[in-house]
TIVO-2410 file (N, C-alpha, C; in nm, 3 decimals):
# residues 90
REC num residu      c1      c2      c3 atome chaine
REC   1      M  11.651  12.675  11.720     N      A
REC   1      M  11.577  12.552  11.636    CA      A
REC   1      M  11.633  12.567  11.484     C      A
REC   2      E  11.689  12.481  11.448     N      A
REC   2      E  11.710  12.442  11.284    CA      A
REC   2      E  11.591  12.459  11.210     C      A
REC   3      S  11.616  12.505  11.079     N      A
REC   3      S  11.491  12.468  10.982    CA      A
REC   3      S  11.452  12.358  10.955     C      A
REC   4      N  11.473  12.242  10.998     N      A
REC   4      N  11.443  12.120  10.976    CA      A
REC   4      N  11.323  12.082  11.097     C      A
REC   5      D  11.337  12.140  11.207     N      A
REC   5      D  11.281  12.132  11.323    CA      A
REC   5      D  11.155  12.210  11.284     C      A
REC   6      K  11.135  12.328  11.221     N      A
REC   6      K  11.051  12.383  11.202    CA      A
REC   6      K  10.933  12.333  11.079     C      A
REC   7      T  11.015  12.266  11.017     N      A
REC   7      T  10.919  12.198  10.925    CA      A
REC   7      T  10.855  12.088  10.964     C      A
REC   8      V  10.885  12.002  11.047     N      A
REC   8      V  10.812  11.920  11.135    CA      A
REC   8      V  10.730  11.963  11.221     C      A
REC   9      L  10.754  12.080  11.285     N      A
REC   9      L  10.646  12.137  11.389    CA      A
REC   9      L  10.533  12.206  11.290     C      A
REC  10      V  10.564  12.261  11.174     N      A
REC  10      V  10.455  12.285  11.101    CA      A
REC  10      V  10.368  12.195  11.050     C      A
REC  11      N  10.427  12.054  11.019     N      A
REC  11      N  10.355  11.947  10.958    CA      A
REC  11      N  10.241  11.887  11.102     C      A
REC  12      F  10.297  11.909  11.213     N      A
REC  12      F  10.234  11.850  11.321    CA      A
REC  12      F  10.136  11.956  11.375     C      A
REC  13      N  10.145  12.092  11.344     N      A
REC  13      N  10.057  12.166  11.378    CA      A
REC  13      N   9.943  12.189  11.271     C      A
REC  14      K   9.959  12.137  11.166     N      A
REC  14      K   9.852  12.114  11.055    CA      A
REC  14      K   9.770  12.018  11.098     C      A
REC  15      Q   9.807  11.903  11.126     N      A
REC  15      Q   9.751  11.831  11.177    CA      A
REC  15      Q   9.673  11.815  11.276     C      A
REC  16      E   9.729  11.924  11.398     N      A
REC  16      E   9.674  11.925  11.501    CA      A
REC  16      E   9.547  12.026  11.482     C      A
REC  17      E   9.546  12.115  11.369     N      A
REC  17      E   9.446  12.241  11.326    CA      A
REC  17      E   9.312  12.145  11.284     C      A
REC  18      E   9.370  12.055  11.184     N      A
REC  18      E   9.251  11.930  11.120    CA      A
REC  18      E   9.155  11.855  11.224     C      A
REC  19      T   9.261  11.807  11.352     N      A
REC  19      T   9.177  11.733  11.442    CA      A
REC  19      T   9.102  11.827  11.482     C      A
REC  20      S   9.132  11.967  11.535     N      A
REC  20      S   9.050  12.045  11.613    CA      A
REC  20      S   8.941  12.120  11.515     C      A
REC  21      R   8.943  12.090  11.389     N      A
REC  21      R   8.844  12.138  11.342    CA      A
REC  21      R   8.754  12.030  11.306     C      A
REC  22      L   8.781  11.899  11.290     N      A
REC  22      L   8.663  11.809  11.316    CA      A
REC  22      L   8.618  11.759  11.395     C      A
REC  23      D   8.712  11.817  11.529     N      A
REC  23      D   8.642  11.811  11.655    CA      A
REC  23      D   8.500  11.916  11.681     C      A
REC  24      E   8.541  12.052  11.604     N      A
REC  24      E   8.422  12.168  11.632    CA      A
REC  24      E   8.322  12.104  11.546     C      A
REC  25      L   8.336  12.036  11.418     N      A
REC  25      L   8.253  12.020  11.346    CA      A
REC  25      L   8.180  11.883  11.410     C      A
REC  26      Y   8.211  11.812  11.442     N      A
REC  26      Y   8.135  11.712  11.546    CA      A
REC  26      Y   8.039  11.789  11.637     C      A
REC  27      M   8.117  11.843  11.717     N      A
REC  27      M   8.011  11.912  11.807    CA      A
REC  27      M   7.904  12.035  11.740     C      A
REC  28      R   7.939  12.091  11.628     N      A
REC  28      R   7.826  12.144  11.591    CA      A
REC  28      R   7.724  12.095  11.506     C      A
REC  29      L   7.774  11.980  11.483     N      A
REC  29      L   7.670  11.850  11.403    CA      A
REC  29      L   7.518  11.825  11.508     C      A
REC  30      G   7.603  11.775  11.617     N      A
REC  30      G   7.525  11.741  11.731    CA      A
REC  30      G   7.445  11.863  11.789     C      A
REC  31      Q   7.505  11.970  11.828     N      A
REC  31      Q   7.414  12.076  11.838    CA      A
REC  31      Q   7.325  12.129  11.754     C      A
REC  32      A   7.320  12.106  11.634     N      A
REC  32      A   7.260  12.128  11.484    CA      A
REC  32      A   7.095  12.022  11.513     C      A
REC  33      Y   7.172  11.897  11.552     N      A
REC  33      Y   7.075  11.819  11.553    CA      A
REC  33      Y   6.982  11.811  11.684     C      A
REC  34      Y   7.033  11.826  11.779     N      A
REC  34      Y   6.993  11.871  11.899    CA      A
REC  34      Y   6.862  11.972  11.940     C      A
REC  35      E   6.912  12.064  11.865     N      A
REC  35      E   6.836  12.242  11.874    CA      A
REC  35      E   6.744  12.226  11.771     C      A
REC  36      G   6.769  12.144  11.670     N      A
REC  36      G   6.679  12.153  11.546    CA      A
REC  36      G   6.530  12.127  11.559     C      A
REC  37      G   6.518  12.037  11.630     N      A
REC  37      G   6.366  12.029  11.638    CA      A
REC  37      G   6.287  11.972  11.517     C      A
REC  38      F   6.339  11.908  11.404     N      A
REC  38      F   6.290  11.885  11.269    CA      A
REC  38      F   6.243  11.779  11.225     C      A
REC  39      E   6.180  11.667  11.179     N      A
REC  39      E   6.115  11.561  11.135    CA      A
REC  39      E   6.250  11.477  11.063     C      A
REC  40      D   6.289  11.569  10.942     N      A
REC  40      D   6.389  11.526  10.851    CA      A
REC  40      D   6.537  11.607  10.866     C      A
REC  41      P   6.610  11.589  10.975     N      A
REC  41      P   6.738  11.676  10.941    CA      A
REC  41      P   6.835  11.652  10.887     C      A
REC  42      L   6.827  11.586  10.763     N      A
REC  42      L   6.937  11.555  10.684    CA      A
REC  42      L   6.934  11.706  10.603     C      A
REC  43      P   6.876  11.742  10.552     N      A
REC  43      P   6.878  11.850  10.426    CA      A
REC  43      P   6.965  11.959  10.521     C      A
REC  44      E   6.926  11.992  10.650     N      A
REC  44      E   7.015  12.107  10.721    CA      A
REC  44      E   7.149  12.052  10.805     C      A
REC  45      L   7.181  11.936  10.778     N      A
REC  45      L   7.292  11.856  10.848    CA      A
REC  45      L   7.396  11.822  10.725     C      A
REC  46      L   7.333  11.818  10.617     N      A
REC  46      L   7.420  11.773  10.474    CA      A
REC  46      L   7.572  11.844  10.492     C      A
REC  47      P   7.560  12.005  10.515     N      A
REC  47      P   7.703  12.074  10.518    CA      A
REC  47      P   7.774  12.027  10.587     C      A
REC  48      F   7.762  11.982  10.730     N      A
REC  48      F   7.820  11.951  10.845    CA      A
REC  48      F   7.935  11.795  10.780     C      A
REC  49      F   7.774  11.699  10.731     N      A
REC  49      F   7.852  11.535  10.672    CA      A
REC  49      F   7.944  11.568  10.625     C      A
REC  50      D   7.936  11.669  10.467     N      A
REC  50      D   8.035  11.688  10.374    CA      A
REC  50      D   8.190  11.739  10.432     C      A
REC  51      Q   8.153  11.826  10.508     N      A
REC  51      Q   8.313  11.891  10.570    CA      A
REC  51      Q   8.355  11.771  10.634     C      A
REC  52      I   8.285  11.730  10.732     N      A
REC  52      I   8.337  11.597  10.804    CA      A
REC  52      I   8.427  11.496  10.765     C      A
REC  53      T   8.333  11.455  10.602     N      A
REC  53      T   8.397  11.375  10.546    CA      A
REC  53      T   8.514  11.393  10.489     C      A
REC  54      R   8.526  11.540  10.418     N      A
REC  54      R   8.636  11.589  10.342    CA      A
REC  54      R   8.747  11.573  10.441     C      A
REC  55      I   8.754  11.624  10.554     N      A
REC  55      I   8.838  11.630  10.638    CA      A
REC  55      I   8.894  11.491  10.692     C      A
REC  56      R   8.829  11.399  10.719     N      A
REC  56      R   8.852  11.265  10.725    CA      A
REC  56      R   8.920  11.200  10.613     C      A
REC  57      N   8.896  11.229  10.513     N      A
REC  57      N   8.974  11.140  10.406    CA      A
REC  57      N   9.101  11.224  10.382     C      A
REC  58      Q   9.112  11.354  10.415     N      A
REC  58      Q   9.255  11.419  10.390    CA      A
REC  58      Q   9.316  11.336  10.487     C      A
REC  59      K   9.272  11.325  10.637     N      A
REC  59      K   9.379  11.261  10.719    CA      A
REC  59      K   9.411  11.098  10.679     C      A
REC  60      Q   9.318  11.065  10.612     N      A
REC  60      Q   9.346  10.932  10.586    CA      A
REC  60      Q   9.433  10.910  10.485     C      A
REC  61      K   9.451  11.016  10.380     N      A
REC  61      K   9.541  10.978  10.251    CA      A
REC  61      K   9.686  10.997  10.338     C      A
REC  62      K   9.792  10.889  10.232     N      A
REC  62      K   9.915  10.905  10.263    CA      A
REC  62      K   9.966  11.026  10.179     C      A
REC  63      P  10.073  11.103  10.246     N      A
REC  63      P  10.096  11.208  10.180    CA      A
REC  63      P  10.197  11.167  10.034     C      A
REC  64      E  10.202  11.231   9.917     N      A
REC  64      E  10.239  11.215   9.823    CA      A
REC  64      E  10.369  11.181   9.795     C      A
REC  65      N  10.449  11.314   9.906     N      A
REC  65      N  10.562  11.334   9.907    CA      A
REC  65      N  10.630  11.307  10.048     C      A
REC  66      P  10.638  11.187  10.102     N      A
REC  66      P  10.673  11.142  10.250    CA      A
REC  66      P  10.793  11.212  10.302     C      A
REC  67      V  10.775  11.250  10.422     N      A
REC  67      V  10.873  11.349  10.516    CA      A
REC  67      V  10.942  11.283  10.614     C      A
REC  68      C  11.050  11.274  10.601     N      A
REC  68      C  11.167  11.229  10.717    CA      A
REC  68      C  11.112  11.246  10.847     C      A
REC  69      P  11.077  11.180  10.921     N      A
REC  69      P  11.016  11.196  11.110    CA      A
REC  69      P  11.134  11.260  11.189     C      A
REC  70      G  11.250  11.235  11.147     N      A
REC  70      G  11.356  11.283  11.198    CA      A
REC  70      G  11.405  11.444  11.179     C      A
REC  71      C  11.406  11.459  11.026     N      A
REC  71      C  11.439  11.591  11.026    CA      A
REC  71      C  11.331  11.681  10.914     C      A
REC  72      G  11.224  11.625  10.884     N      A
REC  72      G  11.133  11.692  10.813    CA      A
REC  72      G  11.136  11.714  10.678     C      A
REC  73      M  11.269  11.652  10.612     N      A
REC  73      M  11.304  11.687  10.476    CA      A
REC  73      M  11.206  11.554  10.407     C      A
REC  74      P  11.161  11.642  10.260     N      A
REC  74      P  11.108  11.540  10.174    CA      A
REC  74      P  11.224  11.385  10.168     C      A
REC  75      T  11.112  11.278  10.126     N      A
REC  75      T  11.208  11.159  10.109    CA      A
REC  75      T  11.130  11.088   9.970     C      A
REC  76      E  11.204  11.005   9.941     N      A
REC  76      E  11.150  10.876   9.856    CA      A
REC  76      E  11.065  10.813   9.897     C      A
REC  77      S  10.974  10.786   9.839     N      A
REC  77      S  10.850  10.668   9.882    CA      A
REC  77      S  10.916  10.546   9.931     C      A
REC  78      D  11.031  10.464   9.858     N      A
REC  78      D  11.073  10.346   9.868    CA      A
REC  78      D  11.189  10.357   9.940     C      A
REC  79      A  11.254  10.473  10.006     N      A
REC  79      A  11.425  10.482  10.092    CA      A
REC  79      A  11.366  10.458  10.187     C      A
REC  80      V  11.491  10.363  10.239     N      A
REC  80      V  11.511  10.305  10.348    CA      A
REC  80      V  11.568  10.417  10.456     C      A
REC  81      F  11.640  10.468  10.417     N      A
REC  81      F  11.714  10.574  10.512    CA      A
REC  81      F  11.680  10.719  10.461     C      A
REC  82      C  11.673  10.838  10.538     N      A
REC  82      C  11.658  10.969  10.471    CA      A
REC  82      C  11.822  11.001  10.439     C      A
REC  83      G  11.801  11.082  10.314     N      A
REC  83      G  11.941  11.111  10.248    CA      A
REC  83      G  11.989  11.268  10.316     C      A
REC  84      N  11.927  11.299  10.394     N      A
REC  84      N  11.954  11.397  10.449    CA      A
REC  84      N  12.008  11.371  10.597     C      A
REC  85      C  11.971  11.337  10.680     N      A
REC  85      C  12.004  11.289  10.835    CA      A
REC  85      C  12.027  11.178  10.859     C      A
REC  86      G  12.032  11.076  10.770     N      A
REC  86      G  12.027  10.903  10.779    CA      A
REC  86      G  11.929  10.815  10.871     C      A
REC  87      Y  11.834  10.908  10.908     N      A
REC  87      Y  11.715  10.854  11.025    CA      A
REC  87      Y  11.672  10.728  10.923     C      A
REC  88      R  11.669  10.631  11.000     N      A
REC  88      R  11.594  10.477  10.933    CA      A
REC  88      R  11.415  10.460  10.926     C      A
REC  89      L  11.400  10.508  10.772     N      A
REC  89      L  11.252  10.511  10.753    CA      A
REC  89      L  11.167  10.376  10.787     C      A
REC  90      K  11.219  10.281  10.738     N      A
REC  90      K  11.156  10.128  10.739    CA      A
REC  90      K  11.215  10.047  10.823     C      A
***
């Protein structure tokens, strides 16, 4: 495996971890709500809402330094082709 392949794999694993963390938070939120038995659940659930919102916002942000899907090397945001491998970006 070339070093560029490792870069793409690391980026993919990070996205996968964020998705797993988000799924876990949704599950814990539902469990806390279901088992809570309280009239106004909001104060106890606010930490879950905050974490879920933070992770969702991070996932929606576009990366400041886009990377080439072909080789994983950083590219210019307005580049049409990757300067490293020639992959067509747009």
